[in-house]
C-alpha positions as CSV (number, residue, x, y, z in Angstrom):
1,X,125.6,172.5,59.8
2,X,127.3,170.2,57.2
3,X,130.3,172.4,57.0
4,X,130.6,172.6,60.8
5,X,130.4,168.8,61.1
6,X,133.2,168.4,58.5
7,X,135.3,170.9,60.5
8,X,134.7,169.0,63.7
9,X,135.7,165.7,62.0
10,X,138.9,167.4,60.7
11,X,139.8,168.7,64.1
12,X,139.0,165.4,65.8
13,X,141.2,163.5,63.3
14,X,144.0,165.9,63.9
15,X,143.8,165.8,67.7
16,X,143.5,162.0,67.7
17,X,146.9,161.9,65.9
18,X,148.5,164.4,68.2
19,X,147.2,163.0,71.5
20,X,149.5,160.4,73.1
21,X,147.0,159.5,75.9
22,X,143.3,159.2,76.2
23,X,141.9,162.2,78.0
24,X,139.2,161.9,80.8
25,X,136.8,164.8,80.3
26,X,134.7,165.5,83.4
27,X,131.1,166.7,83.5
28,X,132.4,169.8,85.3
29,X,135.4,170.8,83.2
30,X,137.2,172.5,86.0
31,X,137.7,168.9,87.4
32,X,139.7,167.9,84.4
33,X,143.2,166.8,85.5
34,X,146.0,166.8,83.0
35,X,149.0,167.0,85.4
36,X,150.0,163.4,84.4
37,X,151.4,165.0,81.2
38,X,154.2,166.6,83.2
39,X,155.9,163.2,83.5
40,X,155.6,162.5,79.7
41,X,159.0,163.1,78.0
42,X,157.4,162.7,74.5
43,X,154.7,165.3,74.6
44,X,152.5,165.8,71.6
45,X,151.2,169.2,70.4
46,X,147.9,168.4,72.1
47,X,149.6,167.6,75.4
48,X,151.4,170.9,75.3
49,X,148.1,172.7,75.0
50,X,146.5,170.7,77.9
51,X,149.5,171.2,80.2
52,X,151.4,174.5,80.0
53,X,154.2,174.8,82.6
54,X,154.5,178.2,84.0
55,X,157.4,177.5,86.4
56,X,160.3,175.0,86.5
57,X,159.0,173.5,89.8
58,X,155.7,172.5,88.1
59,X,153.6,174.2,90.9
60,X,152.5,176.9,88.4
61,X,150.8,175.6,85.2
62,X,147.9,176.3,82.9
63,X,145.5,174.4,80.6
64,X,142.9,175.3,78.0
65,X,139.9,173.3,76.7
66,X,136.5,173.6,75.2
67,X,133.4,172.0,73.7
68,X,131.1,172.5,70.7
69,X,127.7,170.9,70.7
70,X,125.4,171.1,67.6
71,X,121.9,169.7,68.0
72,X,119.2,169.6,65.3
73,X,115.7,169.1,66.8
74,X,112.4,168.3,65.2
75,X,109.1,168.3,67.2
76,X,105.5,167.7,66.4
77,X,102.7,168.9,68.6
78,X,104.9,170.9,70.9
79,X,103.4,171.1,74.5
80,X,100.9,168.4,73.3
81,X,99.5,170.6,70.6
82,X,99.1,173.8,72.5
83,X,102.3,175.6,71.2
84,X,103.4,176.0,67.5
85,X,106.1,173.8,65.9
86,X,108.6,174.9,63.3
87,X,107.9,172.7,60.3
88,X,111.6,172.4,59.5
89,X,112.8,172.0,63.0
90,X,115.6,174.1,64.6
91,X,119.3,174.0,65.3
92,X,120.8,174.6,68.8
93,X,124.6,175.3,68.9
94,X,126.6,175.7,72.1
95,X,130.3,176.7,72.3
96,X,132.4,176.6,75.5
97,X,136.0,177.6,75.9
98,X,137.9,177.6,79.2
99,X,141.3,178.5,80.6
100,X,142.6,177.0,83.9
101,X,145.6,178.6,85.7
102,X,147.2,177.1,88.8
103,X,149.5,179.4,90.8
104,X,150.5,177.5,93.9
105,X,147.8,178.0,96.6
106,X,145.7,180.1,94.1
107,X,143.8,179.0,91.0
108,X,142.0,181.0,88.4
109,X,139.3,179.4,86.1
110,X,137.4,181.2,83.4
111,X,134.9,179.9,80.8
112,X,133.2,181.6,77.9
113,X,129.9,180.3,76.6
114,X,127.9,181.1,73.4
115,X,124.5,179.5,72.8
116,X,122.5,180.1,69.6
117,X,119.0,178.9,68.7
118,X,118.5,179.1,64.9
119,X,115.0,178.9,63.6
120,X,113.5,178.2,67.0
121,X,110.2,180.0,67.6
122,X,110.6,182.5,70.4
123,X,113.7,181.1,72.1
124,X,114.0,181.7,75.8
125,X,117.3,182.8,77.5
126,X,117.9,179.1,78.4
127,X,118.1,178.3,74.7
128,X,119.8,181.4,73.4
129,X,122.5,183.6,75.0
130,X,124.8,185.0,72.3
131,X,128.0,185.4,74.3
132,X,128.8,185.6,78.0
133,X,131.2,184.8,80.8
134,X,129.8,181.5,82.0
135,X,132.3,180.8,84.8
136,X,135.0,183.0,86.5
137,X,136.2,182.0,89.9
138,X,139.2,182.1,92.2
139,X,140.2,179.1,94.4
140,X,142.3,179.6,97.5
141,X,143.9,176.3,98.7
142,X,144.5,176.4,102.5
143,X,145.5,172.7,102.7
144,X,146.4,170.6,99.7
145,X,148.1,167.3,100.3
146,X,147.5,163.6,99.7
147,X,145.3,163.2,102.8
148,X,143.4,166.5,103.1
149,X,142.2,169.3,100.9
150,X,140.6,172.5,102.2
151,X,139.8,175.3,99.8
152,X,137.5,178.3,99.2
153,X,136.0,179.2,95.8
154,X,134.7,182.7,95.0
155,X,132.9,183.8,91.9
156,X,130.7,182.4,89.1
157,X,130.8,178.6,89.0
158,X,129.0,175.5,88.0
159,X,127.7,173.1,90.7
160,X,125.9,169.8,90.8
161,X,125.4,167.3,93.6
162,X,124.3,163.7,93.9
163,X,122.2,162.5,90.9
164,X,121.3,166.1,90.1
165,X,117.7,165.9,91.4
166,X,118.0,169.2,93.1
167,X,121.2,171.0,92.0
168,X,122.4,170.5,88.4
169,X,124.3,172.2,85.6
170,X,121.3,171.8,83.4
171,X,123.2,170.0,80.7
172,X,120.1,169.1,78.5
173,X,119.1,172.7,77.5
174,X,121.4,174.8,75.3
175,X,122.5,177.1,78.2
176,X,124.2,175.4,81.2
177,X,123.5,176.9,84.6
178,X,126.1,178.7,86.7
179,X,125.9,180.4,90.1
180,X,127.5,183.5,91.6
181,X,128.7,183.1,95.2
182,X,131.0,181.4,97.6
183,X,131.8,177.7,98.4
184,X,134.1,176.1,100.9
185,X,135.2,172.4,100.5
186,X,136.8,170.0,103.0
187,X,137.8,166.7,101.4
188,X,139.5,163.7,103.0
189,X,139.6,160.0,102.2
190,X,136.0,158.7,101.9
191,X,134.7,162.1,103.1
192,X,133.8,165.5,101.5
193,X,131.8,168.4,103.0
194,X,130.7,171.4,101.0
195,X,129.1,174.6,102.3
196,X,127.9,177.4,99.9
197,X,125.9,180.6,99.4
198,X,124.8,181.3,95.8
199,X,122.7,183.4,93.5
200,X,121.7,181.3,90.5
201,X,122.6,183.3,87.3
202,X,119.7,184.6,85.3
203,X,120.6,184.5,81.6
204,X,119.7,187.6,79.7
205,X,119.4,187.7,75.9
206,X,122.3,189.5,74.3
207,X,126.1,189.6,74.9
208,X,128.0,189.9,78.2
209,X,125.1,191.1,80.2
210,X,124.3,188.1,82.5
211,X,124.3,189.6,86.0
212,X,123.9,188.7,89.7
213,X,120.3,187.5,90.3
214,X,118.9,189.4,93.3
215,X,115.6,187.6,93.0
216,X,116.9,184.1,94.1
217,X,119.3,182.8,96.7
218,X,120.5,179.2,97.3
219,X,122.5,178.1,100.3
220,X,123.3,174.9,102.1
221,X,125.7,172.1,103.1
222,X,126.3,168.8,101.3
223,X,128.2,165.9,102.8
224,X,129.3,162.7,101.1
225,X,130.5,159.6,103.0
226,X,132.0,156.8,100.9
227,X,132.8,153.2,101.6
228,X,130.3,152.8,104.4
229,X,129.7,149.2,105.7
230,X,126.6,147.6,104.1
231,X,125.2,150.9,102.7
232,X,128.3,151.7,100.6
233,X,127.8,155.5,100.1
234,X,125.7,158.1,101.9
235,X,124.9,161.7,101.0
236,X,123.4,164.1,103.7
237,X,122.3,167.6,102.8
238,X,120.5,170.7,103.8
239,X,119.5,173.3,101.1
240,X,117.9,176.7,101.6
241,X,116.0,178.6,98.9
242,X,114.7,182.1,98.8
243,X,112.8,183.6,95.8
244,X,111.2,187.0,95.6
245,X,108.2,185.5,93.7
246,X,107.1,181.9,93.0
247,X,104.0,181.1,91.0
248,X,102.3,177.7,91.7
249,X,98.9,176.4,90.7
250,X,97.0,178.0,93.6
251,X,99.4,180.5,95.2
252,X,101.9,183.2,94.2
253,X,104.3,185.1,96.5
254,X,107.6,185.2,98.2
255,X,109.1,181.8,99.0
256,X,111.4,180.6,101.8
257,X,112.0,176.9,101.5
258,X,114.3,174.5,103.4
259,X,115.2,171.0,102.2
260,X,116.7,168.2,104.2
261,X,117.5,164.8,102.7
262,X,119.6,161.8,102.3
263,X,120.8,159.6,99.4
264,X,122.1,156.1,99.7
265,X,123.9,154.8,96.6
266,X,126.2,152.3,95.0
267,X,127.8,152.7,91.5
268,X,130.2,149.8,91.3
269,X,129.6,146.1,90.6
270,X,126.7,144.4,88.7
271,X,124.1,145.7,91.1
272,X,123.8,149.4,91.4
273,X,121.3,151.6,93.2
274,X,120.4,155.1,94.1
275,X,117.8,155.7,96.8
276,X,116.8,159.2,98.0
277,X,114.3,160.8,100.3
278,X,113.8,164.4,101.2
279,X,111.5,166.7,103.1
280,X,110.8,170.5,102.6
281,X,109.4,173.1,105.0
282,X,109.1,176.8,105.1
283,X,106.6,179.4,103.7
284,X,105.2,180.6,100.4
285,X,103.2,183.7,100.7
286,X,100.9,183.0,103.7
287,X,101.0,179.2,103.3
288,X,103.1,176.7,105.3
289,X,105.2,174.3,103.2
290,X,105.2,170.6,104.0
291,X,106.4,168.7,100.9
292,X,108.4,165.5,100.3
293,X,109.7,163.1,97.7
294,X,111.0,159.5,97.7
295,X,112.8,158.0,94.7
296,X,114.7,154.8,93.8
297,X,116.8,153.6,90.9
298,X,118.0,150.1,90.8
299,X,119.8,148.4,87.9
300,X,121.7,145.2,87.1
301,X,124.4,144.8,84.4
302,X,124.6,141.4,82.7
303,X,128.3,141.7,82.2
304,X,128.7,138.1,80.8
305,X,125.9,138.4,78.3
306,X,126.4,139.7,74.7
307,X,126.0,143.5,74.5
308,X,126.3,143.7,78.3
309,X,122.7,144.9,78.8
310,X,121.8,147.0,81.9
311,X,118.2,146.6,83.0
312,X,117.0,149.4,85.3
313,X,113.9,150.5,87.1
314,X,113.2,154.0,88.5
315,X,110.3,155.0,90.6
316,X,109.4,158.4,92.2
317,X,106.7,159.8,94.3
318,X,106.7,163.6,94.4
319,X,104.2,165.4,96.6
320,X,101.6,167.9,95.3
321,X,99.2,170.2,97.1
322,X,96.5,168.2,98.7
323,X,93.9,170.9,99.4
324,X,93.5,174.1,97.4
325,X,91.5,175.8,100.2
326,X,93.7,175.4,103.3
327,X,96.9,177.2,104.4
328,X,99.2,174.3,103.8
329,X,101.2,173.7,100.7
330,X,102.5,170.2,99.7
331,X,103.9,171.1,96.2
332,X,107.6,170.0,96.0
333,X,110.0,172.5,94.6
334,X,112.9,170.6,92.8
335,X,115.1,173.8,93.1
336,X,117.5,173.5,90.1
337,X,117.2,170.0,88.7
338,X,118.7,168.5,85.5
339,X,116.9,169.6,82.4
340,X,115.9,166.3,81.0
341,X,114.7,165.0,84.4
342,X,112.7,162.1,83.0
343,X,114.9,160.9,80.2
344,X,115.9,162.9,77.1
345,X,112.8,165.1,76.7
346,X,112.6,168.0,79.1
347,X,108.8,168.5,79.2
348,X,107.7,167.5,82.7
349,X,109.4,168.5,85.9
350,X,109.5,166.6,89.3
351,X,106.5,168.1,91.1
352,X,103.2,166.5,91.9
353,X,104.0,163.2,90.2
354,X,104.1,159.4,90.5
355,X,106.4,157.9,88.0
356,X,107.4,154.3,87.0
357,X,110.4,154.2,84.6
358,X,111.9,150.9,83.3
359,X,114.9,151.1,81.0
360,X,117.5,149.1,79.1
361,X,121.0,150.1,77.9
362,X,123.3,148.1,75.7
363,X,126.9,148.3,74.4
364,X,126.4,147.1,70.8
365,X,130.1,147.6,70.0
366,X,133.0,149.3,71.8
367,X,131.9,152.6,70.3
368,X,128.2,152.2,69.7
369,X,125.6,152.1,72.5
370,X,121.9,152.0,72.6
371,X,119.4,153.0,75.3
372,X,115.6,152.8,75.6
373,X,113.3,153.7,78.5
374,X,109.6,153.9,79.1
375,X,107.9,156.3,81.5
376,X,104.4,156.2,83.0
377,X,103.2,159.4,84.7
378,X,100.3,160.2,87.0
379,X,99.7,163.3,89.0
380,X,100.1,162.5,92.7
381,X,97.4,164.9,93.8
382,X,94.4,165.7,91.7
383,X,94.2,169.1,93.4
384,X,97.5,170.3,92.0
385,X,98.7,171.0,88.4
386,X,101.5,169.8,86.1
387,X,104.8,171.6,86.1
388,X,107.9,172.0,83.8
389,X,111.4,171.3,85.2
390,X,111.8,175.0,86.0
391,X,108.5,175.0,88.0
392,X,106.6,176.8,85.3
393,X,102.9,175.7,85.6
394,X,102.0,173.8,82.4
395,X,98.4,173.1,83.3
396,X,96.3,173.8,86.3
397,X,94.7,170.9,88.1
398,X,91.7,172.9,89.3
399,X,88.5,171.0,88.6
400,X,90.2,168.1,86.8
401,X,89.8,164.7,88.5
402,X,91.8,162.8,85.9
403,X,95.3,162.0,87.2
404,X,96.8,159.9,84.3
405,X,99.3,162.2,82.5
406,X,100.5,159.8,79.9
407,X,103.4,157.6,78.8
408,X,106.8,158.4,77.2
409,X,108.9,156.1,75.1
410,X,112.5,157.2,74.3
411,X,115.3,155.6,72.4
412,X,118.8,156.7,71.5
413,X,122.0,155.6,69.7
414,X,125.4,157.1,70.5
415,X,128.5,156.5,68.5
416,X,131.7,157.7,70.3
417,X,134.4,157.9,67.6
418,X,137.0,158.6,70.4
419,X,137.0,160.6,73.6
420,X,136.9,163.9,71.6
421,X,133.9,163.4,69.3
422,X,130.5,161.6,69.5
423,X,127.3,161.5,67.5
424,X,123.8,160.8,69.0
425,X,120.5,160.1,67.4
426,X,117.4,160.1,69.6
427,X,113.7,160.0,69.4
428,X,110.7,160.2,71.7
429,X,106.9,159.7,71.6
430,X,104.7,161.0,74.4
431,X,101.3,159.4,74.4
432,X,99.0,162.0,76.0
433,X,96.8,160.7,78.8
434,X,93.4,161.6,80.1
435,X,94.6,164.6,82.2
436,X,96.4,166.3,79.2
437,X,93.3,165.7,77.0
438,X,91.1,167.4,79.5
439,X,93.5,170.2,80.5
440,X,94.6,171.1,77.0
441,X,94.6,170.0,73.4
442,X,96.1,166.6,74.4
443,X,97.8,165.6,71.2
444,X,100.6,163.0,71.2
445,X,104.0,164.7,71.2
446,X,106.9,163.5,68.9
447,X,110.6,164.5,69.2
448,X,113.7,163.7,67.2
449,X,117.2,165.0,67.6
450,X,120.6,164.6,66.1
451,X,123.6,165.8,68.2
452,X,127.2,166.2,67.5
453,X,129.6,166.9,70.4
454,X,133.2,167.8,70.2
455,X,135.5,168.2,73.2
456,X,139.2,169.0,73.6
């Protein structure tokens, strides 16, 4: 790992010298825009890699980019003492490389991914996928001007919407999530509407063998309205999910689930907020689904105070099954949420929970930031279990009256040398509550990680 870090630092120092402008890397790398380089008469070597003209008119051009993320993780009392730990920790490495080609009304985007889990006990496909085509899609632009854009996207692609409570790229784990399918997008000023039909990719251990997942389908429509009077921004969505088999605490079978919801948000100014409510209906095996969730996140930035602290408070109520013996199911399915849903540690998923989550973030210097948050968890229903972010049942709730799951304290420091390279140190302590002590071994869980991320 030491040699790799030295190599990354060497590359970063070289790129920093080459680059004339500060790049803006996006969470979805296909949204990177380096066309501004076209007007630069003194292009650096880095600029020439990021914007490659393929025609004199400038309508045809290409770009390449990538990312390397190395993450050393040490845990104690994995799954609160019910799963083994590696005494020396383990190393996760992820490498991404993409090529983006624009040919007038057509666009081709491809991305390679390699994810390796070294010394990790029994890694899952989410942690290790030696080599595969992560994204490969074609865009067809029917309308593309300053006022309106209408395009269709076909192929393997990443997606996320809103605050990633339901559809995410799964950035936290070693393997990001992609989907196979079709998406249509209409975008105007202060308005965007997406419609899509997808099969989430099932990662398979090995090389170049990820394939279309016939056991799951995701479809829906997502609309965003910006600059609305009083409310500022509104998201409206419908999402459909079909899975050949879903396993919950008290039922297993074929699932057809519909989700309707709205999100009201503001991300500018000192006061920011994110309020979301959703309802789910459908069937799982022979049970009728009626699940729901309400969540809020409000924060305030003290921009005139030293370190510019941001104080925030998140709360969520996420329904769980109320009665194990009837034909109604209230367990919420979060579909494909972000991996570290409740902070940095991806242990608990958003099903059957009540959560209170205060936080503070500070800019200690222009390059060094610090964040800390504290989570308090209860099961919402004592008749349902505790789930992981992927809806895997961690512990059954049958016969356990205790609802207090525990508390989680997390802190992290991030040092951004420049837009290309950053280092993060983070740690977490999960204090097991009464439910975990009764459902399993119930030991306190400890987590520490050191992450180096390089982008170009």
